[in-house]
TORMI-888114 format. One record per residue (C-alpha): residue in one letter; x, y, z. Coordinates in steps of 0.2 Angstrom, whole numbers, plus 2048, in hexadecimal, padded with zeros to 3 digits. Each point is the difference from the previous one (the first is absolute). Example, Ala and Ser with C-alpha at 12.3 -4.5 7.8 and 13.67 -1.06 7.14 Angstrom:
<sites>
A83E7EA827
S8068117FD
</sites>
This chain:
<sites>
M612C356D9
T8047F57F2
E7FB7ED800
F8117FB7FA
G80F7FE80A
G8128027FD
L80F7F5805
Y811806805
L80F7F5801
H810806809
I8117FA7F9
P80B80680D
F8117FE7F7
C80D80D7FA
R8117FE7F8
K805811809
K7F680B80D
C7FC8117F8
T80780D80C
Y7ED808801
C7F77F0803
D7F87FB810
F7F57F17F8
Y8027EF807
S80E7F67F5
S80D7F5802
F80F7FC7F5
A7FC7F37F3
T8087EF7FD
E7F97F27F5
E7FE7F480F
L7F680E809
L7F58047F1
D7FB7EE7FE
Q7FC7FE813
Y7F68107FF
V7F67FB7F0
D7FB7EF808
A7FA809810
L7F780E7F5
I7F77F27F6
K7FB7F680F
E7F8811807
I7F88057F0
K7F77EE800
K7FC802811
R7F88127FF
G7F87FE7EE
G7F17F7807
S7FC80C80E
F8018107F6
G7EF7FE7F9
R7FF80C7F2
P8078017EE
V8108097FD
D80380C7F2
S811806805
V8117F6806
Y80F80A805
F8117FA802
G80980D80C
G810800809
G80E800802
T8057FB7EE
P7F27F47F9
S80B7FE7EF
L80D7F680A
L7F27F3801
G8067FB7EE
T7F77F27F9
R7F87FC811
I7F380D7FC
T7F77F27F5
A7FE7F480F
V7F980E80B
M7F38057F3
D7FB7EF7FD
A7FC7FF813
V7F78107FF
R7F57FA7F2
G7FD7F0809
S7FB807810
F7F88127FB
S7F18047F4
L80980B7F4
L7F680A7F4
P8057FE7EE
D8068117FF
T80A801810
E80D80D801
I8107F7805
T80F80A806
A8127FD804
E80C80D807
A8117FF7F7
N811807802
P8098037EF
S8107F8806
S7F77F0806
V7F57FD7F0
D8067F57F3
L7F87F77F1
P7FB7F080B
F7F680980C
L7F780B7F3
T7FD7F17F6
A7F97F680F
A7F680F806
A7F78027EF
K7FC7EE7FF
A7FA800813
G7F380E7FB
V80A80F807
N7F980F7F6
R80780F809
L811803806
S80680F80C
F8128047FD
G80980980F
V80B80D7F5
Q7FF80F80D
S80D80A7F6
S8098027EF
R810807808
E80E7F4805
D80480B80F
E7F07FF807
L7FE7EE7FD
R8107FC809
L7FB80B80F
L7EF7F6800
G8097EF800
R7F77FC7F0
T80A7F17F6
H7FB8057EF
T80580E7F4
A7F580B7F5
T8057F67F0
E7FC7F080A
A7EF806804
R7FC8057ED
E8067F07FB
T7F57F680C
V7F080A7FB
L8047FD7ED
A8027ED804
A7F0800808
R7F78087F3
A8087F47F3
L7F87F280A
G7EF8097FE
F7FE808811
Q7F380F7FD
N7FE806811
I810807809
S80280C80E
V80F809805
D805807811
L809811801
M806807811
L800814804
G80880A80D
L8117F87FE
P810807807
G80780D7F5
S7F18007F5
T7F980E7F7
L7F18047F3
D80D7FC7F2
T8067EF807
V7EE7FB802
A7FB8067F0
E80F7F57F9
S7FA7F0808
L7EE8037FB
A8058027EE
F8087F0801
V7F37F7807
L7F48077F4
S80B7FA7F2
L7FC7EF807
N7EE8037FB
P7F87F880F
E7EE7FE804
H801805812
L80C80A80C
S802800812
T80980F807
Y806801813
L80880D809
L80F7FA809
K7FC7FD813
I8107FB80A
E7F97F180B
P8097FD811
N80C7F2801
T8038007ED
A8128037F8
L7FB8117FA
S7FA805812
K8127FD806
M80780D7F3
A7F180C802
D80980E808
R80D8007F1
L7F38017F3
S7FB8107F6
L7ED7FD800
P7F580C7F7
D7F480980D
G7ED7FE800
D7FD80E7F3
A80D7F87F4
Q7F77EF802
A7EF8087FD
Q8078087F0
Q8077F07FA
Y7F07F7803
L7F580E7F7
Q80B7FF7F1
V7FF7ED7FE
C7EE802801
E7FF80D7F3
I80C7F77F4
L7F77F0803
E7EF8077FD
K8068087F0
N8057EF7FA
G7F07F8801
F8017F9813
S7F280280C
H805804811
Y7F47F4809
E8087FE811
I80C80B80A
S8107F67FA
N7F97F77F0
F7FD8057EE
A7F87F67F2
K7FB8007EE
E7EE7FC7FB
H7FA7F0808
R8117FC808
Q7FE805812
S8077F280C
R7EF7F5803
H80A7F880F
N80581080A
N7F08087FC
K7F87F280C
Y80B80880E
W7F98127FD
L7EE7FA7FD
G7FD7F580F
A8007F07F5
E8057F0809
Y8117F77FD
L80A7F2807
G813802802
I80A7F1802
G8137FF806
P80A80880E
S7FA813804
A7F17FE7F3
H7F0808806
S7EE7FB7FD
F7EF808801
V7F27F2800
D7EE801807
G804811807
K80F7FA80A
R8138037FD
F80E7F4804
Y8117FD7FB
Y80F7F4800
P80F80580C
R8108067F7
D8087EF803
L8057F57F1
K8067F180A
A7EF7FF80A
F7F68027F0
C80A7F17F8
R7FE7F680F
R7EE803806
P7F88107F8
E7F380980C
T7F88117FF
V7FD80C80D
P7F080A803
D8018137FC
G7F0806804
F7F18067F5
G80080A7F1
G7F48097F4
D7F880D80C
F7FB8127FB
E811807805
E80A7F47F6
T7F58017F1
V803814800
L8127FE802
L8027F47F1
R7F38077F5
L808811801
R8107F87F8
L7F77FD7F1
S7FC80F7F3
S7EE7F97FF
G7FF807811
I7F07FC80C
D7EE804802
F7FE804812
S7EE8007FF
A7FF7EE7FA
T80E7FA80B
A7F9807810
E7EF7F87FB
R8087F07FE
F808801812
G7F1807808
I809811803
K7F98127FF
L80880C7F6
P80680F809
P7FA8107FC
E8108087FE
L8077F47F3
P7FA8087F1
K809810806
Q8107F6803
L8017F77F0
N7FC8107F6
H80F80880A
Y80B7F37F9
A7F98037EE
A802812801
A8127FD804
G8047F57F2
L8027F180A
G7F07F77FC
V7F17FF7F4
C7EF800809
H7EF7FC7F8
G7F380080D
T8067F380C
V80B7F87F3
F812805804
S8117FB7F9
L812807801
T80A8097F3
D8127FD7FD
R80580D80C
G7F37F980C
M8077F0800
L812807805
V7F7805811
S7F37F1800
N8037FC812
Q7FD810808
I7F08017F4
I7F97F0805
S804803812
D7F7810801
I7F17F97F7
L7FF7F180B
E80180D80F
V7F08087F9
F7F77EF803
S8067FD811
</sites>
């Protein structure tokens, strides 16, 4: 476990709710943004002294953090005054291309933000409309170019797969567009229709690709990105050399992080806790709710096998005082022989194909330990 912690700040505002999104967010007004930033800064100052470890990653997630505008400066001033930030801290802000303007980019750069994550999702206008996105492909390109012009050298782009009516050709089209933006990092997600979202209410009318078609799209993206110099370091994430997301790696490596804001989760001193999904309550009197303990053997296996680096079962079992089951090597070699994993003794990782069925493989492996 790394000695450095991460800080996550939830910005729960959007101009329009995307049809697929079930993250906690509210519609933004200038008054609400001001109230929330005041409450957020107070909580940052309150929590900073008790975190007890240096921070080397700060992540503004949402919602739409770019709606903060120049307020991001005050928030980062509070962070620096309350937490011990390393000189090379990775500071990420998620951004919607339609809500990014020059004042925000300028303020973010001055505040020390050195990584931007743009929710592009698709280059096709019909798909963007279906997803409820408020930007066009042209706006996405112009926004990334504007960020580059201001000196941002670490840009991540989100791309969504498995969209209604999508094919290998449409995915290749969107991927080519994304690659033309020359990002350092890509996150790719298969569409999952969550309950109580706008998309769920029209699900029976959507022409969704089946499981096999989604798998083909995923494997196509893996192949193209790897040919273009990206390493597939986590199930949904690809990065050029030295550009993996330091903050998100904390989640998968079991490092500690503090989340602040309604719906934000934390893992500190082996305990998990979160703020309720209630903006008014957070602004009035923020309180966290216990969520049990974390970092046990099962969770470690679950998270580490999301990474292409995989897990050393022998070292991990020793760390937790667990005996290796004698049938484990046979199980791991079975997956390797099927092209789903790579096995070197007790060090095991999933291939691109294996990542597609990771839930089943992880469940089977943990069953061997039970």
